[in-house]
N, C-alpha and C positions, 0 to 999 in steps of 0.2 A: 726648185720644186716645180713639177709639171703643172701646166696651166689647169688641167682637170682637177688636180689635187687642190690647187688654190681655189678653184670654183667650189669644191666640196667644203673647204674650210670656211669660205665666205658664206656659203649657204647655211652651214651649221651655226655660225655666229649670228646670222640674221634670224634664224629660227629661235635661238636663245633669247635674242632681243625681243622678238615677238612674244615669246612665252613670258618674259618679264613684264612686258606691257599689258599682257592679258591678266597677269596677277596683280597689276598695279592697284586695282580697286581694293585689294586686301592689304595693301602696304600703307604705312604711315607716311603721309605727304608732309614734308617738312620744309619750312622756309627759314633761312638763316639771315639774321641781321647783325652784321659785324663789320666795323670800319677798317680793321687791319687786314690788308689783302692776304698776307701769309696765313693768318689765323683763319680767315674766312675760307680760303682754299683748303686748308688742312681739315677743317670741320666738314666741309662738303665732301671731300674725298673719303674721309673716315666714315661718315654716316652713310654715304652712298654705298660703301662696302658692306654695310650691315644688310643682311638678307631681306628683312621686312621693312626697310626704310627707303624712301625715295625723296631725294632733295630736289624740289621743284623750282626753287628760287634761292638766290644768295645775293643780298644787297648790302650796301654800306651805310645807308642813312635811315634812321628810324622814322624820320618824317614821311618816308614813302611806304612804310610798312602797311598802313591801313589800305592804301591804294592797291598794293600787291596782294593783299588778302582778298580784295574784291576781284582781282584779275585771275588769281591762281587757285583760290579755294584750298588753302592748306588745312591739314588736320591740326598741325602744331607749329608754333612760331618759336624758334630759339633765338633770343635777342639779347644783345649786350646792353648794359645800363647806359653806357656812354658811347655815342656813335658819331659818325661823320657830321661835320657842320654844327657841332655841339648839340645835336638833336638828342633829346632824352628818350631812352628806351622805356622808362617808367611812364612817361606821358603817352607814348605810343601804345604801351600795354593797356592802359586804361581805356584808350579810344577803341582798340581792337575788341576788348572784352565787352564794351558797351554796344558796339555795332555787330559784332560777330561772337556772341556768347558761347557758341559751340566750338570755337577755335581755342585750343589749349595754348597757353603761353608759358614758356620757361625762360626766366631771366637768368643772365649770367654776368659775372664780373671777375676781373683779375685784381681788383683793388680791395684794400682792407677797410674801405669806408664803412663806418659803423651804423649808418642809417639806412643803407640800401635794402637790407632784408626786410625790415619793417615797412619801408615805403613800397616795396614790391607787393607785399601783402595788401596794403591799402589800395594799390592800383588794380588789384584783382588778379595778379599773376598767379597761375596755378602752382608753379614750382620755382625754385631758385637754386642755382649751382655756382660754384667757384670754378674758374677755368683750369685749376690744377687737377680737376677730376679726370680720370683716364677715360678712354673711349667706351670700355665696357660699363663703367659706372654711369657715364652720360647716357648710354643706350638704355640702361636700366631705369634711369630717371624718366626718360622719354616714354618708355613703355608704361611705367607706373602712372605717369601723368595722363596718358591717353586712356588708361583704364579707370580714370576718375579719382586717382589719389593726388593729394597735395604733398609735394616733397620739398621740405625746407631744411637747410643745414642746422645742426645744433650750434650752440654758441662756441665760437672759436676762442682760443686763448688770446686775449686782447691786452695790449699795452695800456697801462694806467687805469685799468678797471673800467674802461668805457662801457663794458657790458652791464655794470652796476647802475648806470644812469637810468632814470625813469624816462618815459617818452617825452614829457614836458622838458626835462633837463637837457635831453638831446636836441630838442627844438631850440632851446635857448642857446646851447653851445654852437649850433649851426649859425645862428644870427650873430653871435659874438664873433665867429670866424669871418662873417660877412662884413664886419666892421660897424655894426649898429651899436648905438649908445644904449644905456639902460632905459632911458625914456622911449627911444625908438622901438626897442624890443617890447616894452610894455604896451605901446600902442599897437604894434603888429600882432601881438598875442592877446590883446584885449584883457590885460591883467594890470595890477598896480606896480609902481616902481619898487615898492617894498617887497612884493612877491618876486620880482626879478632879482633883487638883492639876495633874497633867501635862496633862490636857485643858484646864483653865483656861488654863494657860500657852500651849498651842498655839492656842487660840481667840483670845486676846489678840494673839498674834504675827501671826496671819493677818488679823485685822480692823484692827489698828493701834491698838486701844484700850489704855489703861493700867489700866483698872478694869472689872471684870466688872459692877459695879453700874451704871456709866454706860452700858456696852454694852447691858445689859438694858433700861434706860430707853429708849434710842434704838430698840432693836429692836422693843419693844412699841408705843411711841408712834407709830412710823412704819409699823406693820403688817407688819413682816418676820417677827415671831413672834406667833402667836395661841395662848395657853395654854388657851383654852376649847374648842378643837376637837381 
């Protein structure tokens, strides 16, 4: 290719880049928080390819999310529930919404953990998605969230009817999986030991298990309960 043709091509590319920068104020500024490098890069490349999106930061540790919000002023944070160094995306979401209420937060996970959706709501996250959502679907959730809508998934088909458990029963199940005794659970939740026994009975009845120990092993080993987040 002649040098002058290369010059024209370079100038055209530069002009397009300037046009995109000029339009950046109308674009959705997105920060990604995802610990898996391949997933993070794939999300960045996919979302950067959407006409009205601009990925301004992509980090691995949710513990740094609040600082990066201060530095980069995103419109929306797309954040994994579990990130690098065992940092909780749920805790980071709560901190971001408290300090930067105008920033939209979309939580995401690839795990079937049964408490994440409810805990994301409690943290103040605007929306929640599963990682098996395609790019068009994710883009739609991001646009809806930026428009002020709260997008949460409907109940998935869950093994052992975990979805039938009440909020308190789920709290008890998490503590069972964390190895706490009935008395310790009662103290943690400020309820009586008899109430804990009742919750145990209801949990077993709804899940079809005969032993809380076996249920806990199944729930943790299959990713339905994560006691670290």
